[in-house]
C-alpha positions, 0 to 999 in steps of 0.5 A: 233373105228380103226382097225378090228372094226367098232363102231355101232353109237347111238345118242340117249335113250329108257326105262328099263330092259329084254324080254318080250310079250303084248299079243293079243291085238298086241300094238298100231295095235289095237290103236282105235279112241276116238270116239271108246273108247267113245263109250267104256266109254259110255256103260252100267255099267258092274257093280264093277267087271266084272263077266267075271272073265279071271283068263287066263288073267292075268296069260299071262305074262310069260316073252317070248322070241322071237326066231327071233333075236334082229337085223334080217331083217324082223323086220325093217317092223314090226318096220315103221308098227309100227311106221305108227300105233304109228302116227296114235295114235299120231294124234289121241291124243295121250293116257290119263294121267295116276295120281291116287290118290291111289296105282292102282292093282289087287282088287282096285276099283277107278274112276281113273283104267277108265282112266287106262284102256282107256290108256292100250286098246289104247297102245294095252295092253288091248281088247276092250271087257274088256270094261270100270268100276272102277274095278281092274279087273283081264282084268286089271290086263293081261292088265299091267303086259303085258306092264310091260313086255314089257317095261323090269319091274316086272311083278307084276301088280302094278302101281309103281313108275316106272311102271307109269312113264312108261306110262306117257311117251306121245304117241308123245315122244315113237313115235320119239324113235321109228323113232330112232332106226329104224335108228339103226336097218337100220344101221345093216341090211345087212350080219351080217353073218351066226353065230353070237352073239349080245349085247344089252347093253340098254335090258341087254340080250346076243342073238347068232344067228345062221341061223337067229334063236336067237339060245342062249338067256341069259342076262349080265351085262353091264357098268355103265353109268360113265364107259359105254358098247360100241357098236362097231362090232367085232369077236370074236377070243379066248375064256380063260378057268381058266384065270388069273385077271390082274389089272389095275395099277388104281385100284391098285393104288385106291383100292390094296395099300389101301386095303393092308396098311389094312389087309396084308393077303388080297392079299395073301387071293385072290390069287393074286400075284405080279410079277416086269418087269422080271416076276420074283414074288416079296413078298407082304411082300418085299413091302413099302405099305405105300409108295407114290408111289403104286409099279411098279408090275403087280398084278396079281389073279391066276384062278379060284372060287373068280377070277375076270372073275370066269371059262372063258374071251370070247376076241373080237378085240377092242381096249377098252380093253372089253370082255365078261366073267364070274362072281362069282357074279352070284346073280347080274342077280338076279337085275332088272337094271343089269349096274353094271361092267366098260364096260365089259359085264359079261355072265349068264350061259357063258357056255353055250355062250362057247359050243356054240362058240366053237362047230366049234373048234375041240377037245372042246366039252360040256365034254372038255370044263368043264373037263378043268374049273376042272383043274382051270389051265389057258387054251387058245383057237384060235376060228377054224373060228372068231364070229362076234359080235354086240355091240349095243343100241337098246332101242326100236323094235318089230318082228314077235310076233308084240310086241312092247318093248321098254327099258329104256335110261340109256346112255341118248343117245335117245334125251329125258330126260323122257326115261331115267327113271331110270338112277340112279338106279344101277349105282355106287352102288358098288363103291368100286368094282375092276376091271372092274368088280370086284375083290373080296373085304376085 
C-alpha cells in the first residue's frame, strides 16, 4: 500500500483465537528423547487413578496475558530458541497422533490416555512427573487446558473436535509455522515508537503498548475471509466521538433499498437520513423505492446507541477505508471466532483505548470523553501527536513467559491447509449484515 502506510508483507498460515498460558513445562524445552518417553511409559503402574491428585494443576489454566508486547524485539531470541527445541522434537520423531475411540475428558479411563500423556509430555504441556496410566486425571486435565489455552481454544479440558485437530498437527508443520512467523516478526523488529497500538488479526486482539510494556489489552472483531482486514503500518490521527455512519453504495443497493420496499419505516427507525449532492435533506417518502436503480443519495445514520459504530470511531491513514470502532453488538465479543466484519476492527472496551490514545491531547480526560458521548453530539478530536498502529498477521509466537502460542490461520497464509482448522467458522454467519460491520437489522 502507498501513501503514509507500509504494508506488512504476510505469506502463510496458523491456528485459532485468544491468548493463554502453558505453565511450568515451557513448551518444547521439556521435550524428551524417545528413550526417556519409553522410560515413563514402561514405569510401574500408578493405578487407575493418580493418588497424587493435583487440584492446583487442574486449575492452572486461567488465561494469563503477557505484559511483554507481541512485537517486542526481546521476543525474537526466545522464538529462535523455541524453533531450536522444535527442531529437536522433529529430529526425534515428533509426537504421536491421538485418535481415541471414546471422548477423552476428566474421569475417563482408556488406553488412549497413555498416548495423550505422551503427546502432552513431548510438547511440554504435561510434566514428566505425572507418569503414565490409562486415567484421565487432574494432571492430564490441567495439561489439556494449558494446551487449549495457548492455542486459543476454550479451556474445558475435553478433547473435542478442534482440540484433537490442533493436537494432531505434526511437529514438522508446527516448526514450519514458527519459522514463517519468525520472518514476520523480524520484519517488525525496528523502532516501533514509545507508544503504539498493535492489532493481531489471527488472535483477534489489540495491545496498547507504552515503554515496551502492554498498557492495555483487549479483544477485537476483525474481517471475515471474504473481506479480510489488511495488515498495514500506519498512524492513528483522529478520534471521533458519536460518529455518523455513511452507508456504502453497495449496501444501499443490496440491503437498504430492498428493506425499504418491505418496510417504509426502516430508515426512520434506524435514524438514517437522506441527503442530495447539495447537502439538502430528502424525505424518504418522496423517493421511488421500486425504481430500477437505487436513489443517488447519501444515506447517513445519526450518532446514537444503534449507530453501526456506536460511541467511537478511530481513524488511521490507509487506502482501504478501514478503521477501529465501537459496536452496539457487544455480545459478539463472547464468541470464540470473531471474524465478523468487512475489514474494519471493532474494539471491546473501546473507551479505555480512546482514553489511552487521548491522554497526551489536552482537554480530553476520561470524564470529558464520557460527557461528550452522553450528549450524542458528533465530535472530532485530532490527536496532539499521531500514534503508530501496526495491524499484523502473526499466528505463532512466544514471549518472556516461554509460552508458545498458536492461532488458526484464518486467511490461509501459512502454507499448509491443516493450519486453518476453523476457516469456515464465523465467516459468513451474518450474510445480511449492513455496513463494514453492522447496521441495525430490520
